[in-house]
Steps between C-alpha positions, in 0.01 A plus 500: 500500500273416792165383362331635812650848481201714406727802441637344180343651184263268316559392140238747381655783700844425354360502146315828555806662654717403203235614252485840670878527492499412128234763430701768678816411307363425152161678505291201390321196636672163479471124525650320800708182484672304776710187547605337828834419650566152631656299778667171413390234747751244375706438188805728509734510197302224331302701243793579269606135529166383353387385845198541725397800708209587728453876542191695603384844390471758779271797563764757406500627143648718233227741387498678164266779392516536124345658195604497135637813334491603132873469433753218537641621830492286813507729802574320826449677832590340833286605794750331735813671370337823379680460168397478136656336197404517134577285197398498136339166414614544139863496615656157554829633638386527864746338742481424871606772739502302827202689636136423590375577150705215347219261596209668317724607211631143467144367482407751230808410296435127535133533405610681183755229420226241547301666223253712696435853377474735798337840541658793673382531859535683829566266793501595866657221704461444872627193684423376847715187460818580699795542264792266561316293763481181291127538426548553126413863452672465162256237370207703632600810303577292189165323502300814579680685219435218252131497588472878466684529168321204343157615612552860386613373159196272469692172510409181681773271625527160659619521861773243445632699205485815711705327771760395243521850349532662845772252600685563175487874563668449836756257356596691187434866582538531877778240509364270773511132406188410697278201428133530420356442849448862605322617188296181481356522851435873460277407206347176630495534880168479682389617841550237776686264264856393440609435143686177423690557175704271276745753354574279199152422373335802670224272619371631832257422779334744736502335842279642778697621801345328804273735693697433817817630333620860515786616281738733682749691284796642693730771368858403585618843372746323268491679165393271215623598153443236233666701223838503674722287718421164653188404306661515156812333643291214638342445162841499330619236748197284425566532127864400550396198707258396226779527242730276705232240572387494138836347408398179680121537492444604137119519515488776759293805407520666841603424859139395557588177312775397745417263784686457828649165400650650183628798693683281752641275229655796316587717799869503409418700185372797698681747721343516846306821432349361179415170670310691770313697235383184324418321826281790604308504170443124500393479864298823484286362217410210727413737783265697274316182404471399865375845603232493229387156615481624860285797399265275301460258788412784736202618293 
């Protein structure tokens, strides 16, 4: 989005438009919730290896208009797809259907499993995070759904716990073995800041993006689908490499704990593809630390 494009609707205009759409579909007023997508500045395939990442939230969001209803039904309407889906919150047999509604349904199921009692609700969902562009539209809808359902049911929740629940929904219900980075930055990102995150401890630092810096996000038109294909395969390869290295480095918890000297010493244990996976994780963690230091020094 061009920050200088005055034709773009403002945040208030987007909220009002969605509220009007909700009123026309459900006949009532509503509350509005939103959560941002993200761009990862550096730290690829390190989060699920307990490593370091440095993403930034962006000014594209998943928006949800919502209001509770008197029964235990969760009615999900997509303004993007012009489709609706309905579940009974009292029924625990819901399974994924490989469609857009897996994400909000997965969050609802995971909140229930975490001990939160939910109310029935009508949700109208609209996203302006491009789907499949690598900007984490999935985390945006998960986080926005979690906020809406928890607020409507009168619960409060710690943001770190919400990130964990949203990640678990994507792992266990949607079937994408993502790390926690996307959900975490959607919950903790701040305007004009990058977020330096230790994916093991979940300690984080918001680092100001230098004023002279402009982030440019380019759409390569390559479809990004975390729940299928290469992403899950890459994680499986990392897990296999960890298993092989653990035979000679017994204190390993994750690839984050391997250093370059150890990797070279035990290179013969790993097929070439697995060696490249580990080398990337180890060296990428160093690049994240260096990038964070560069941003701090530019303040």
